[in-house]
N, C-alpha and C positions, 0 to 999 in steps of 0.2 A: 097742403102743398101738392095736390094731385094735378100737376102740370107736367108737360113733356120734359121740362128742365129740372124738376125736383130731383135732388141728388142725395144719395146715401154715401157719406164719406166715412167709412169705418164706424158706422152706427150713428154718425152725426148727420142730422137732416138739414140740408141746405136748400134754400129756395131755388137756386140755380148753381151751375158749376163754375161760375166766374169769381175768382178770388183776387184780392189786391195783394201783391207780393210784399214781403217784408222789406223795409227800407225804402219803399217808394210811396208810402201813404202816410208818413208821419209816425209818431209814437202810437197813436190809437185812431182818433177820429178826425184828424185835421183836414182830411179830404172832404169832409161833410160841407165845407164852405163852397165847394164847386161840384160836388157829386152827391146825389141822393143815395146814401149807403144802404137804404132799404131795397135797392134794386140790384145789389150784388150778393153773391152767395156768402162771402165772408171777407174779413179784412185780417191780414196777418200783421201783428205789431212790429215795431222796430225791434231788431235783435237786441236783447237786454243782457248785459254782463253784470257780474257782481258789483263792480265799482263803476262810477260814471266815467265816460270816455269822451275826450274832446275830439278825437278822430284825427285824420291826416291834415296836413297843411293844404291851403288852396293852391291851384284849382283842384276841385274834387270831382267835377263832372265836365265831360267834354263830348260834344257831338262829333261823330265820325261818319264816314260815307254810308255805312249800312247799319247804323245803330248808335250806341252810346258807350263811352268808357266812364266808369266811376271808380273813385278811390276814396270813399267816405271814411273808411277805417273804423267801422263799428261805433261811430259817435252815438252815444245814448245817455240817458239820465241815470242809469244804474238801478239795481233792483230795489233799494230802499225807497228811493223817490217814486219808482213805478208803483210799488205796493201802497204807499201812502197817498199819492196824488192821482195816479192814473187808474189803478184797479177799481176804485169806487165808481168810476164812470162806465165801466164795461157793461154792466147790466142794462144801462140806458142806451147803449149803442144799438141802432136799429138793424143790425145784422150780426151774424155769428163772428166772434172774435177768437182768433188763434194766437197764442203767445209764441214769440220767437226767442229762443234761448241761444246764447253764444258764450264762449269762454275759452280758456287757454289751458285747462286741466280738467280731469274728470270731476274733481271736487267743485269746480266752477259750474259746470253743467248741472250737477246734482243739486247744488244750492238753488239755482234758478228754477229747475224743474220742481223741486219741493215747494218753493214759494208759489209757483204758478198753480200747483195742485190744490192749494188752499183757496183759489179763486173759483167759487162755484159757477160763476157766470162764464167762465172760459173753458170750453170742453176739450181743448187740445193744445199741445205744445209741439212746436216744430223746432227740431235741433238743427241749428245752422253750423254744420261741421265742415263747411267748405268755402268760407269767405276768403277770397284771394288777396285782400287788401290790408292784411295785417301780417306782422312778422312771425307770429306763432298762432297756432290754433287750427291750421288746415290739415295737420298731420292725421287727425281722426278721419278725415274724408279721403285719405290717400292710402291707408293701411287697414285692410279688413280685420286684422287681429285687434288693433287699437280701437277700431270702430265697434267691434263686438263687445269689447270690455266696457266701452262708454255706454252702449245701449243697455247692457245688463245692469249697470250701475244706476242709470236713470230710470229704467223700468221698475227697479226695486222701490223707488220712492213715490211712484205714481199710484194713487189709490183708486182714482176714477177717471183721470185725464187720459185721453188718447195720445199716442206717441207717433209723431211724424218725423221722419229723418230726411233732411235736405242734402242731397248728394251733389258732388261736383261733376262737371262734364269730363268724362275720362277719354283722353285722346289716344290715338294709335301710338304704340311704342312704350306706353307705361306698363309697369310690371303687373298691374291688376286691372281687370276689366270692370265695367259698370255692373256686370252681373255678379262679380266677386263681392263688390261693395254692397250691392242690394241684398245678396244672400247673407252677408254678415249683419246687416241691419235687421232683416226679417227673422233670421234664425241664428242668433248669436250664441246659442248653447245655454245650458243651465235650465233650471226648472221654470215652467211658464209662470208669468206674473202679470198683473194688470187687470183691467176691467173685463177683458174677454178671453182670458187665459192664453193670450199670445206670449211667447217668450221675448219677442222683439217688437219691431215697429208695426203699428197698425196701418200705416200708410207711408208712402215715399213721395218726396218732391224731387222731380228731375227737370231742370238742373239749376245749380247756381251759375254765376257768370263765368266766362272763359277768360283767363289772364291775357291781357293785351297791352299794347303801347302805341302812342301816337307822338309824332315829333313835329314841331313848328320848323319848317325848313328854312325860314328866314332868320329866326333867332337861334336855330339849332338846339333849342331846348325842348324837353318833353312838355306836352300840353298839360299833364297832370303834375301836381306838386309832389306826389308820391312816386313819380316816374312811370310806374305801371299801374294798371287798374283792371277792373273786370269789364269785359265786353258783353253787351247785351243787345237785344233788338233783332231785327231781321237777319243780321249776319250769322246768328247762331241757330236760327229756327230749324233748319233742316238737319243740323247735327242733333238737336234735341229730339226731333221726330224719330230719328234712328235709335237713339238711346232709349226712348220710351218703348219702342217696338221690341228691342232686344230684351229689355228688362221684363216687359209684360209676357212675352212668349217663353222666356227662360225660367222665370220663377213666380212673378207676381200673379199671373193668371191662375196657376195651380194652387197657390197659397191663399188666394182670395184677398190679396193685398192691393188696395186701390193706389193708383199713381196720380199725382198732381203734376201735369205738364207745365213747365215754365221755360219759355224761351221764344221771344219774338212774336208773341201774340198781339198783333196790331189790329187784325180784323177777325170777323167770325170764322172765315175759312181757315185761318191759321189755327184757331182753336179746334175746328172740326178735324183737321189733319192729326192733331195730337190725340184726339179722342179715338179716331179710327186706328191709330197706332197702339192704343192701349190705355190712354189716360181717362180717368173717371171725372176729373176736374182740371181746370187750368188756372194759372196765375197770370195776371197782367201787371207789368211793371214799367218798362220803358215807355210804353204807349201813354201812360199817365202824364209823363213829362211833356208830351206833344199835345195831348188832348184828354183832359180828365173825364170826358164823357165816353171815351172809348169802351170801357167795360160794359156800359149799358147797351151800346150798339152791338158789341160782341154777343151778349146774351140774347138780344132781339134777333140777330141773324141766326144764331144757333137754333132758336125755337122754330124759325121758318124752315131751316134745313132739316130738322127732325121730321117735320110734317111732309116735306118733299120726299124723304126717304121711306115713307110709309112705316115709320117706326113708332111703336107705342110710347117710347120714352127715349131719352138720351142714353140710358143704360144699355139699351138694345144695340147701340152702335159702338160701344167701347170695344176696341180691338177688332172691329169688323172689317178691316182692310181685306180686300179680295186678293189673295196671293195665288 
């Protein structure tokens, strides 16, 4: 994989830095019907919980002026179904597969992580601690102390699997900053554990969707069955660029913790912005709903961009914004 886009994500070698975000590409490989998965760096599975979930009532997805609102509500098949019917197909998936774990208690996350750790073909687990579309479960992504407790507990059951923590977009006025949460995920305290002696996360994903709402002014009813949902797409892109930059410069750069930038990557230059801000890889989500071929175009554009920057590889441009 000696190409300009070959990416080392916490020791996991990816053919390129373009990942398919959790919840946007099916449970595993459903996007293969419309997208050659061998041309993306990785796919993140649907967020899996201990028990199956039907999710929120319709409507679950609504287009808005600068993106999309969704309130799927963690609908998924549950861990037992995943292990029996989905996990055996992972090795044959033509790209790297990262498992997404969700839950409503530390025990929930630990159970999913332990089950994922048994899947040899899946090298990493992403903890979804920040889904805004359920009544419980976001607390871990809002409180650094709770997050550190969760990370320590999950880290203890991972024998070889890399740990990625997906954080929420922290807005002005909240008691904790994105750096507070990142530090809790990376340095939760306690003895180092895991495959590379890190005490906490091997990588971070920034960020999950931003809570939002839309109303049909004719019917006076919310567009989503859940009333509110998560806003994604171009509307949040520049917010995420800033959060990636803050986290990279404050802690991730010094600790060698790669960041996966997720927020409004519709074109290659959106991805390039996140990389210059400090991301080592990006996730594409909302763009898949508009054009499933978008990730391939993003990767192709990034490769051309790396060459125009006279860089030997994409890694040379991570955090290279000129200030």
